[in-house]
C-alpha positions in Angstrom: 19.6 -16.2 -10.3 20.6 -16.3 -6.8 23.0 -19.4 -5.5 23.1 -19.4 -1.7 26.3 -20.0 0.4 25.0 -23.8 0.8 24.5 -24.0 -3.2 21.1 -23.9 -3.7 19.5 -22.1 -7.1 16.7 -19.6 -5.4 14.1 -18.0 -7.8 13.9 -14.7 -7.4 10.7 -12.6 -8.6 11.3 -8.5 -8.2 8.0 -7.9 -7.9 8.9 -4.0 -7.8 11.0 -2.3 -10.3 11.1 0.7 -12.6 12.7 2.2 -15.7 11.7 5.6 -15.4 12.8 9.0 -17.1 13.4 11.8 -14.4 16.2 13.6 -16.3 16.4 17.4 -16.4 14.9 17.0 -20.1 12.0 15.5 -19.1 11.3 17.2 -16.1 7.8 19.8 -16.7 8.5 22.1 -13.3 10.1 22.1 -10.1 7.9 19.2 -9.2 9.8 17.0 -11.6 12.7 18.0 -10.2 11.9 18.1 -6.5 10.2 14.2 -7.1 13.8 12.7 -8.9 15.9 14.4 -5.8 13.7 12.9 -3.3 14.0 9.6 -4.5 18.0 10.3 -5.2 17.4 11.1 -0.8 16.6 7.7 0.0 19.2 6.2 -2.5 22.3 7.9 -0.7 20.5 7.3 2.9 20.4 3.7 2.8 22.7 2.2 0.3 25.6 1.0 0.5 28.5 3.5 -0.1 29.6 1.1 -3.0 26.2 0.5 -4.5 25.8 4.4 -4.9 24.8 6.2 -8.1 26.0 9.2 -9.6 22.9 11.4 -9.8 22.5 12.0 -13.8 23.0 8.3 -14.0 19.9 8.1 -11.3 18.0 10.5 -13.2 17.9 8.8 -16.6 19.8 5.2 -16.6 19.8 3.0 -19.9 18.0 -0.6 -20.9 21.4 -1.8 -21.0 22.3 -0.8 -16.8 18.3 -2.0 -15.9 18.9 -5.6 -17.8 22.6 -5.4 -16.4 21.2 -4.5 -13.1 18.9 -7.0 -12.4 19.7 -10.3 -14.3 23.0 -10.3 -15.4 25.3 -8.7 -11.9 21.8 -8.9 -10.2 20.2 -12.2 -8.8 16.8 -11.6 -10.8 15.2 -14.5 -12.8 12.0 -12.1 -13.7 11.3 -8.2 -12.9 7.8 -7.0 -12.7 8.2 -3.6 -13.8 5.6 -1.3 -12.5 4.4 2.1 -14.6 4.3 5.6 -13.1 3.0 8.1 -14.7 3.4 11.6 -13.1 2.5 13.4 -16.3 1.9 16.8 -14.0 5.9 16.7 -13.2 7.2 14.9 -16.6 6.7 15.9 -20.2 6.7 12.6 -21.5 5.6 11.0 -18.5 7.8 9.1 -15.5 7.5 5.6 -16.5 4.8 5.4 -18.4 3.7 1.4 -20.0 5.1 2.2 -23.4 8.7 3.1 -21.6 8.7 -0.4 -20.0 7.0 -2.3 -22.8 9.9 -1.3 -25.0 12.6 -2.7 -22.7 10.6 -5.8 -21.8 10.2 -6.5 -25.8 13.9 -6.8 -25.9 13.8 -8.9 -23.0 9.9 -11.0 -22.8 11.5 -14.2 -20.9 12.5 -11.9 -18.0 10.0 -8.8 -17.4 6.2 -8.7 -16.8 4.8 -5.5 -17.8 2.2 -3.6 -15.3 0.2 -1.0 -16.5 -1.5 2.3 -14.4 -4.8 4.3 -14.7 -6.3 7.3 -12.9 -9.7 6.5 -11.9 -10.0 10.5 -12.2 -9.9 10.4 -15.5 -13.9 9.0 -15.8 -14.5 7.2 -18.8 -11.2 7.7 -20.6 -9.8 5.6 -17.6 -12.0 2.8 -18.4 -11.3 3.3 -22.1 -7.4 3.0 -21.6 -7.7 -0.5 -19.2 -8.9 -1.9 -22.2 -6.4 -0.7 -24.1 -3.8 -2.1 -21.8 -5.8 -5.6 -21.4 -5.7 -5.9 -25.7 -2.4 -4.2 -26.3 0.3 -6.0 -23.6 -2.1 -8.5 -21.6 -0.8 -7.0 -18.4 -2.1 -9.0 -15.4 -1.5 -6.2 -13.2 -1.8 -2.2 -12.4 0.5 0.1 -10.4 -1.9 2.4 -8.0 -0.4 6.2 -7.1 -3.0 7.4 -4.8 -1.3 10.9 -4.1 -0.9 11.4 -7.8 -1.5 14.9 -8.9 -4.0 15.3 -11.5 -4.5 19.6 -12.1 -6.6 20.9 -9.2 -6.8 17.4 -7.3 -3.5 16.5 -5.2 -5.2 12.5 -4.5 -7.5 10.2 -4.5 -9.1 6.9 -3.0 -9.3 3.5 -3.7 -13.3 3.7 -2.4 -13.7 6.6 -4.2 -17.1 5.7 -6.8 -14.9 6.2 -9.4 -11.9 3.8 -8.6 -14.8 1.1 -7.9 -15.7 1.4 -11.7 -12.2 0.7 -13.0 -11.3 -2.3 -10.4 -14.8 -3.8 -11.7 -13.3 -3.9 -15.2 -10.1 -5.0 -13.8 -11.8 -7.9 -12.7 -13.4 -8.2 -15.3 -11.2 -8.3 -17.5 -8.6 -10.6 -15.5 -6.4 -7.8 -14.0 -5.7 -9.3 -11.0 -2.7 -8.2 -9.4 -3.2 -4.4 -7.7 -0.1 -3.0 -6.6 -1.0 0.3 -4.7 2.2 2.7 -3.1 1.1 2.9 0.3 4.5 4.0 2.1 6.6 7.0 2.3 5.5 10.2 0.7 8.1 11.7 -2.3 8.0 15.3 -2.5 5.9 17.1 -3.1 2.9 14.6 -3.1 1.1 14.5 0.3 1.9 11.7 3.1 -2.1 11.7 4.0 -3.2 10.5 0.2 -1.0 7.3 1.1 -3.1 6.6 3.7 -3.5 2.8 4.1 -6.9 2.6 5.2 -8.7 2.7 2.1 -7.2 -1.2 1.3 -9.7 -2.2 3.9 -12.4 -1.2 2.1 -11.5 -2.2 -1.8 -9.9 -5.5 0.1 -13.5 -6.7 0.9 -15.3 -6.0 -2.2 -13.6 -7.4 -4.2 -12.5 -10.6 -3.2 -10.9 -11.6 -6.4 -8.2 -8.8 -6.9 -5.3 -9.5 -4.7 -4.1 -6.3 -3.0 -0.1 -5.9 -2.9 0.3 -2.9 -0.8 3.9 -1.7 -1.6 6.5 -0.7 1.2 3.8 -2.5 3.4 2.3 0.6 4.5 5.3 2.6 6.2 5.8 4.6 8.2 1.8 3.1 9.1 2.8 -0.8 9.5 0.8 -0.9 12.6 -2.6 0.4 10.5 -1.8 -2.4 7.3 -1.1 -5.5 9.7 -4.2 -5.0 11.5 -5.7 -5.5 7.6 -3.9 -7.7 6.1 -4.4 -10.2 8.9 -8.1 -10.0 8.2 -8.5 -9.9 4.5 -7.1 -13.2 3.2 -6.0 -11.2 -0.7 -4.1 -8.2 1.1 -0.1 -9.2 0.5 2.6 -6.6 1.7 5.5 -5.9 -0.7 8.8 -4.9 0.6 10.8 -2.2 -1.1 11.6 0.7 0.9 11.9 -1.5 4.0 14.2 -4.3 2.9 17.2 -1.6 2.3 16.7 -0.6 6.1 18.2 -4.3 6.4 21.7 -2.7 5.8 21.5 1.0 8.3 18.7 -0.1 10.7 18.9 -3.6 11.1 17.1 -4.1 14.0 14.3 -1.7 12.5 14.1 -4.4 10.1 13.8 -7.0 11.9 11.0 -5.2 14.1 9.2 -5.0 10.4 9.5 -8.6 8.8 9.1 -10.1 12.2 5.5 -7.4 12.2 4.8 -9.1 9.3 5.5 -12.5 9.9 3.3 -12.3 13.1 0.0 -11.0 11.5 0.4 -11.2 7.7 2.4 -14.5 7.2 5.1 -16.0 4.9 3.0 -16.4 2.3 1.8 -13.2 1.8 5.0 -10.7 1.6 6.9 -10.2 -1.7 10.2 -9.1 -2.1 10.9 -6.1 -4.2 14.3 -4.0 -5.1 12.2 -0.7 -5.9 15.2 -0.9 -8.9 16.6 1.9 -9.1 16.2 3.4 -6.4 18.2 0.3 -5.3 20.2 -2.9 -6.7 18.9 -6.1 -5.9 22.0 -8.0 -5.1 23.1 -6.6 -1.9 19.5 -6.5 -0.7 19.1 -10.3 -1.8 22.6 -11.3 -0.3 21.5 -9.9 3.1 18.4 -10.9 3.6 19.2 -14.3 2.9 21.9 -14.0 5.6 19.4 -12.0 8.0 19.1 -13.7 11.2 15.8 -11.9 13.4 17.3 -11.6 17.0 17.2 -13.9 19.5 14.4 -11.6 21.4 12.3 -10.8 18.5 12.0 -14.4 17.9 10.9 -15.7 21.1 8.6 -12.3 21.7 6.4 -12.7 18.1 7.1 -16.4 18.1 8.3 -15.7 14.8 11.9 -16.7 12.5 13.1 -16.2 9.2 13.9 -19.5 7.9 15.3 -20.1 4.7 12.0 -21.5 3.7 10.7 -18.9 4.5 13.1 -16.1 2.7 12.4 -18.6 -0.8 8.8 -17.8 -0.4 9.1 -14.1 0.3 12.5 -14.0 -2.5 10.2 -15.6 -5.2 8.0 -18.5 -4.7 5.0 -15.9 -3.2 5.2 -13.6 -6.6 5.1 -16.3 -8.9 2.0 -18.0 -7.4 0.1 -14.6 -7.9 1.3 -14.1 -11.5 0.9 -17.8 -12.3 5.1 -18.1 -13.1 5.6 -21.6 -13.8 8.6 -21.8 -12.3 10.2 -25.2 -14.3 9.1 -23.7 -17.7 10.6 -20.5 -16.6 13.9 -21.8 -16.1 13.9 -23.8 -18.9 13.3 -21.4 -20.8 16.1 -18.6 -19.7 18.6 -21.5 -20.0 17.5 -21.5 -23.6 17.1 -17.8 -24.3 19.7 -16.4 -26.9 19.4 -13.0 -25.6 20.9 -14.7 -22.4 24.1 -15.5 -23.8 24.2 -12.6 -25.7 24.2 -10.3 -22.7 26.5 -12.0 -21.0 
């Protein structure tokens, strides 16, 4: 729970978290080492010094670490935990639905588990989507279009095989599609994260919500020009938000562009845990004010009401979270007391 300096309780839904195993023991090859080291580079470059982790902890942290950092030391009320497999790089996968579901089973009121699939797997992908829905009743998935799969170094959202999968998602009620469309990670290809294919699927699948994680960076303009005309496209602030510490003017440019083009109802908070922990992000975001020249030029402002939407209300709407009921359930949960 986050309480503002004015004493108001703000409901926080962290739209982008992970429970990964990037340890040397799980690394299949040099690419697994490169991938998690690139994550660690983002962590060390953009975090406040007092928030830095040792590399060994960053590579593989515990379920207790996760819970404490998000909900005890951190302000989150609910976290959406995303799945990213990368089995070409990691023996047991980097961040599988099974691993995520294990921690969510311990704290069912706290986590929403999203799945993932690879359309390049053909019919097996369709079978897997059915299995995830039947086993975990998922409401969302995370797409990683630059993931390697054998000889293939990526795919596009508007590939025919992908359309078959999205048609099934629509049929099964898996309505929230989180797509990594942001900075590249070694050794993945930057172009495979290009944002232009969002334009196709958003038009062709009006009943699905397309949450573009990292808001397309470094292709913010392309993303905004797509999102302004597609009512079902949203921007996730993971990776963008940490610039609030290291380059606040740059963050002001990003958030003001999103407010101008996309609007305050379609921007979602995400910490990208464990690259960053949520408390300092939320505290800095709540205290942040747009520079006057940017407000005047864009005709936008980042008011407390807009911050509250971004921090939780928008994601709660997408995931059908009854905030009053959730608060009551959390207040009465025995694990809440035990974890303290």
